[in-house]
N, C-alpha and C positions, 0 to 999 in steps of 0.2 A: 035240735040245733047242732050244727057241726062246730066243734072247737078247732078253729084253724091254727091255734097255737101248737097243737100236737102234730100237724101235718106240714110237710114241706113240698113245695111245687117247683118244678124245674122250668124256669122262664128264660126266654132269649132276650138279651139286651144288646146294645151296640158293641159292647166289649166281649160278647160271648154269653154262654149259659151261666146262670146263677140260681141259687136256691132262695125261695121266698116262703114266708108263712102265709102269704095271701095268694089265692089262686089267680091265674091270668084272666083277663076279661075278654081276650080275643085269641083266636087260634089261627094258625097259618100252615102253609105247605112249603117246606124248605127248598124243594126242587123248582116249584113254580113261582116262588117268591110272591105269594099272594096271602093276604090276611083277611079275616072276616069274623063275624059273630060266631060264638060257640054253637048256636042253634041254626046256623045257615042250612037251609033245606038242600041246597045243591051239594055242599060238602058232606052233609050227613048221608045223602043218597049215594054219593061216590064211595064213601067209606063202607056203607052197607053192601054195595055191589062189588066191593073189592077193587075198584078202579083208583082209589085214593089210598095209597099205602100208609098205614098209621105210623110206620117208623119215620116218615118224613114230616109228621105233625109236630108243630112247635107252638108255644104259647107266649103271649105278650101281656105285659102289665096294662098297656093302653095303645091307642092308635099312634101317638107320637113316637113311642118306642119301636113299633112295627115299621114305621116310615124311616126312622133313624137306622134301622137294620137293612134298609133297601127293599122293603116289601111294598106292594101296591094293594089298594083296597079291592075287595071282591066286587065284581059287577053285579052279582045276584043279590047279596044281602046288604051291601053298602052302596046302593046305586048313586046317591048324591055325591058321596066321597069319590066314587069311581069316575063319575062325570067330571068332577073338578080335577082329578088326577089326569084324566085323559086330555082335557083342555090345556092343562099346564105343561104337559109332557111333550 
């Protein structure tokens, strides 16, 4: 079991980056302004192939925070959320 009290995670919030003892639940790409699950197969494939530069990777506490930062849901791993975003946009 990992003791999160000893670790600090750099998360992005509406007011900028901050440190948290809890890891983010979602990841994103700061250039594309997209967020998704940490296990998104598309994002992991892009990272593995060097097409998704890890220096642009950001992490969020939750979907509400990602949206408040101006990010949209991933069309691959968050299909329902993406469809809703697409219809409302």
